[in-house]
N, C-alpha and C positions, 0 to 999 in steps of 0.2 A: 483291491479290498484288503489284502493282507497288510499292505503298507499302512492303510488307515487304521486297522485294528491295533497294530504294533504302536503306532504313534499315540493312539488314544490311551492305551495301557500305560505307556510311559508318562503321559501328561496327567492322567488321573492319579497314578501312584505318587508322582512328585507333589501334586497339589494336596493330596490327603496327608502326606508325610510331613512336608514342610509348612503348608498353609495352616495346619491345625495347631501350630505352636502357641499362638495367642489364646486360643480357646482352652487348651490344656493348662496354661499358666494361671487361669482364673480359678481353677478348681484344685484345692489343696489335696483332695482325696485321689486325684488322678496323677500318676507319675508324669513329671515334666520331660520335655524333650531337651536333650543336651546337644549342642552343635559344636563342630570343630572345623577350623580352617587352617590350612598350612600351605606354605610355598617353599619348595626345595630347589636348590641348584646343584647339579652334578656335572662332573667333568666329562662323563661318558655314560650313556644309557645302556646298561647291561641287565638283562632279565633272564634268569634261569640259564645262564651261560650263553645267551644269544645276544649278538651285537646289533643294536638298533640305531646306529649312526655314530660316526667318529667325531662328534662335536658336542659341546656342552648342551645341557638340556634343562629347561625350566619345567618343574613338575608341581603344579598346584593341585590341591585336593580340598573337598568339602564333604562333610558327613553329618548325619543327624542320628541320634540314638534315642530310642524309646523302649523302656524296660530292657529286654534282651535282644531287641531288633536294631539293626543299623543299616542305613541306606546311604550311599554316597557316590560321588563322582571323583575321578582322578584323571589327570592328564599329563602328557609329556610332549613338550614342544622344543624342537631343535632351535638353537640360537642362530646358526648359520649353516651353509652347506646343503647338500641333498640328503634325502631320507624321508621317513614318515613322521607325521605327527600322530598323536594318539589321544583318544578320549574314552574312558572306561566308566561303566556304570556297574554298581554291585549292590546286592542285598544279602544280609547275613543274619543268622539267628544263633545265639549262644545258649547252650544248655550245659551247665556245669563246666567241665574242662574241654568240651567239644564245641567247635564253631562250624556251622554249616553255611555255605555261601554259594551264590550264583553270580558269575561275572559275565559282562558283555564287553569285550574288547573291540574297539572300533579304530581302525587305522585310516589316516587321511594321507593320501599319496598324490604327488603332483601329476602322475601319469595315469591314474585310474579314477573312476567315478567317485565323487564325494557325497553320494546320496545316502544320508543316514538311514532312510527308511527302506533301503534295499536289503532285504533278507533272503534273496534268492541264492541258493547254494552255489550256483555257477558264477555269479557276478558280485556277491556281497564282499565287503571288507570287514564284516563283523566276525568275531570268533567267540563262541559261547562256551563257558566252562562251569562245571560244578566242582566244588572244593570242600574238603573236610580237613580241619586243623585240630589236632589233639594236643593239649598243653599239659605238661607234667607239673607245672607250678614250681614253687620254691623248693619243695621236698624232692622233686625229681626234675631237674633242670633240662629236660628234653622236650622238644616239640616234634610232632610228626605231621607232615602235610601230604595230602593225597589230592591230585588234580586230574580231572577227566575232561578233555576237550571234545565236546559231544556234537557240535554243530558248526557248519559253515566252513571257514577258511582252512580247517584241518580235516580233509576227507579221511585221513587214516585214524582219526579219533584217538589221539595219543593219551597215554596214561603215565603220569609223572609222580614220583615219590621223593620227598625231601626230609631228611632227618636233621634236626637242629639241636645244638648244645649251647645253652646260654649260661654265661658266668660273668661276674664283675670282679675286676682287679682294682680295688680302691675306687677311684672315680671314673674308671674306664669300663664301659659295658662292652662285652664281646659276645659274638655268636659265631660258632663254627658250624658249617653246613655241608651236606653232601646230597646232591640231587641226581636221581637216576630215572631215565626214561625206560619204563618196563614194556611199553607197547606203543606202536605207531612210528611216525616218521617226522613229526613236527620239530623236535629238538635235534634229531640225528637220524641218519639213514637206517639205523638198527637200534636194538636195545643197548644202552650204554650209559655210563656216568657222564653227565654233561655240565655239572655245576658243582664244583668243589671250591671251598674257600673259607674266608674269615672276615668278619666285620668288626671294627673297633669304633666305639662312639664315646664322645666326651663333650660336655658343655663348658664353655669358657665364659667366665663372668666379665662382661664389658662395662656395665654400669651397675648401680645399685638395684635397678629394677629390670635389667635386661641381660640375658645370657645368650651366647651363640653356640648352638649344637653343631658339632663337626663330626663327620664319620669318614673312615677310610676302609675301602673294600679291596681285598685281594681275591681274585676269582680265576679259577682254572677250568677250562673246558677240555677234558682229556680226549674227547672224541674228535674235536676239531684241532686239537693241539695248540690252543690259543690261551694266552695269559693276559689278564687285565688288572690294572691298579686304578681304582676309581675313588676320587675324593668328592665329598658332598657336604653342603651346609644347609641349615634350615634358616631361610630368610625371615619367615613369618610364622607364628603360631598363635591362634586365637581360640 
């Protein structure tokens, strides 16, 4: 019964959000839905200092925004070798400088069950998170992220904070970040800094109507004593 309810909720939410686009488009007084599609390629999938496979990863995403609400899906698929694939669903609401969101991370592994409707704590591959992002904007170029893993794959219910500093050097956009696990054991066995580093991004003009965004990420996990240098490109943006 629980599986049926979860499936119905996802289906109804998706149909209402995406399927109503043509109806809204006919009424000028109702805000339209804007959609976004992207496909990225990264040399190595690293998330919050965690290594998710030492092979290149294709990462597609699709989202729709209506007023201050955004719903979307994001995925990560290894190109070769062993490791997990990932499909994530999220729903977020922005109020001024604050964005509240709920994420459902679902991992697909060759050695475990791939039942998407399995939300049983002892067997599920889902990981649910509630997240708050506070943005300082142009006047205060700092962002603060707070994440709480509250259900399923993390029984320790980890609490993670990340401070980000955003700045542009000419045509190069940079972000310096520091991520700290304050509670739990998902990112590290104890409270510790797990994600320090810097991201540099730049778009290179290929033709008159097409530019290629490229980014380089230097990441250090002080707890595991590992260092990563990750390159990424955006293959498609719509």
